[in-house]
C-alpha positions in Angstrom: -126.1 -38.8 -36.9 -127.0 -36.2 -39.5 -128.9 -37.2 -42.6 -126.6 -37.4 -45.5 -126.9 -37.4 -49.3 -127.4 -41.0 -50.5 -127.7 -40.1 -54.2 -126.9 -37.0 -56.1 -129.7 -35.3 -58.0 -128.7 -33.4 -61.1 -129.2 -30.1 -59.3 -129.1 -29.3 -55.6 -130.7 -26.1 -54.4 -128.3 -24.4 -52.0 -129.6 -21.9 -49.5 -127.9 -20.1 -46.5 -128.1 -21.6 -43.0 -128.1 -18.6 -40.7 -126.6 -18.8 -37.2 -126.2 -15.6 -35.3 -123.2 -16.8 -33.3 -121.3 -18.5 -36.1 -122.1 -15.7 -38.6 -120.5 -13.3 -36.1 -117.5 -15.4 -34.9 -116.9 -17.7 -37.9 -114.6 -17.3 -40.9 -115.2 -17.0 -44.6 -114.5 -20.4 -46.2 -111.9 -18.7 -48.4 -110.0 -17.3 -45.4 -106.5 -18.3 -44.4 -108.0 -19.6 -41.1 -109.9 -22.3 -42.9 -107.0 -23.1 -45.2 -104.5 -23.3 -42.3 -106.6 -25.1 -39.7 -109.7 -26.7 -41.2 -108.1 -28.1 -44.4 -106.4 -31.0 -42.7 -109.7 -31.9 -41.0 -112.1 -31.5 -43.8 -109.8 -32.4 -46.7 -109.1 -30.3 -49.8 -112.1 -31.3 -51.8 -114.5 -30.3 -49.1 -112.7 -27.0 -48.5 -112.8 -26.2 -52.3 -116.5 -27.1 -52.3 -117.2 -24.7 -49.4 -115.3 -22.0 -51.2 -117.4 -22.5 -54.3 -120.6 -22.3 -52.3 -119.4 -19.1 -50.6 -118.8 -17.6 -54.0 -122.3 -18.6 -55.0 -123.7 -16.8 -52.0 -122.0 -13.6 -53.2 -123.9 -13.7 -56.4 -127.1 -15.1 -55.0 -127.4 -14.3 -51.3 -130.7 -16.1 -50.9 -129.6 -19.3 -52.5 -128.9 -20.8 -55.9 -129.1 -24.0 -57.9 -125.9 -26.0 -58.1 -125.4 -28.3 -61.1 -123.7 -31.2 -59.3 -122.0 -32.8 -62.3 -120.6 -29.5 -63.5 -119.4 -28.5 -60.0 -117.8 -31.9 -59.5 -116.0 -31.7 -62.8 -114.8 -28.1 -62.1 -113.4 -29.3 -58.8 -111.5 -32.1 -60.5 -113.8 -34.8 -58.9 -115.2 -36.3 -62.0 -119.0 -36.4 -62.6 -120.0 -39.6 -61.0 -122.8 -39.1 -58.5 -122.9 -42.4 -56.6 -122.9 -42.4 -52.8 -119.2 -43.2 -52.7 -118.1 -40.7 -55.4 -115.5 -38.2 -54.2 -117.9 -35.3 -54.8 -120.8 -36.8 -52.8 -118.4 -37.6 -50.0 -117.3 -34.0 -50.0 -120.9 -32.9 -49.7 -121.5 -35.4 -46.9 -118.4 -34.1 -45.1 -119.9 -30.6 -44.9 -122.9 -32.3 -43.2 -120.8 -34.5 -40.9 -118.9 -31.4 -39.6 -122.0 -29.3 -39.1 -121.2 -26.9 -42.0 -124.3 -27.9 -44.0 -127.5 -29.9 -43.5 -130.0 -31.4 -45.8 -133.1 -29.4 -45.7 -135.0 -31.3 -48.3 -134.5 -34.2 -50.8 -132.8 -31.8 -53.2 -131.9 -28.9 -50.9 -128.8 -28.2 -48.9 -128.6 -25.5 -46.2 -125.0 -24.2 -45.9 -123.3 -22.0 -43.3 -121.9 -18.9 -44.8 -119.1 -19.0 -42.2 -117.0 -21.7 -40.8 -116.8 -21.8 -37.0 -113.5 -21.6 -35.0 -112.1 -25.0 -34.2 -113.4 -26.4 -30.9 -111.1 -28.3 -28.5 -111.8 -31.7 -29.9 -111.0 -30.6 -33.5 -107.9 -28.8 -32.3 -106.6 -32.0 -30.9 -106.8 -33.6 -34.3 -104.2 -31.1 -35.6 -100.5 -31.9 -35.5 -98.6 -30.5 -32.5 -97.0 -27.9 -34.7 -100.4 -26.7 -36.0 -101.8 -26.7 -32.5 -99.0 -24.5 -31.4 -99.5 -22.2 -34.4 -103.2 -22.0 -33.6 -102.5 -21.1 -30.0 -100.1 -18.3 -31.1 -102.7 -17.1 -33.6 -105.4 -17.0 -30.9 -103.1 -15.0 -28.5 -102.4 -12.6 -31.3 -106.2 -12.1 -31.9 -106.8 -11.3 -28.3 -104.2 -8.4 -28.3 
């Protein structure tokens, strides 16, 4: 089990989590691939959070400070910071799915790219989305 955020500090330092393979094969969190195939797995709040973090890396490639209350409000998740708040759950989902990891008490390392779905995650998609993903993969191979 990955360490998760138990309380939300006022500010969380976000830094990139490099991975040669995922950085090459993965998808920008703002891509249609993430919206089409990861959204139903991660949930909309987590996808929006990943998109916000990706935008932050554009302005500060080495990392940046994220005001958690402000970010939560801007994503429509209120500003509560308890362990079961929607915003903290979104942060913890990025950790649960291997898209981020706590690298300190107030530091989060985040992948810049989202990996392609593995077989187990593909099985969580509806049959229609599984078929669409298979067709999309075939198209990519051409």
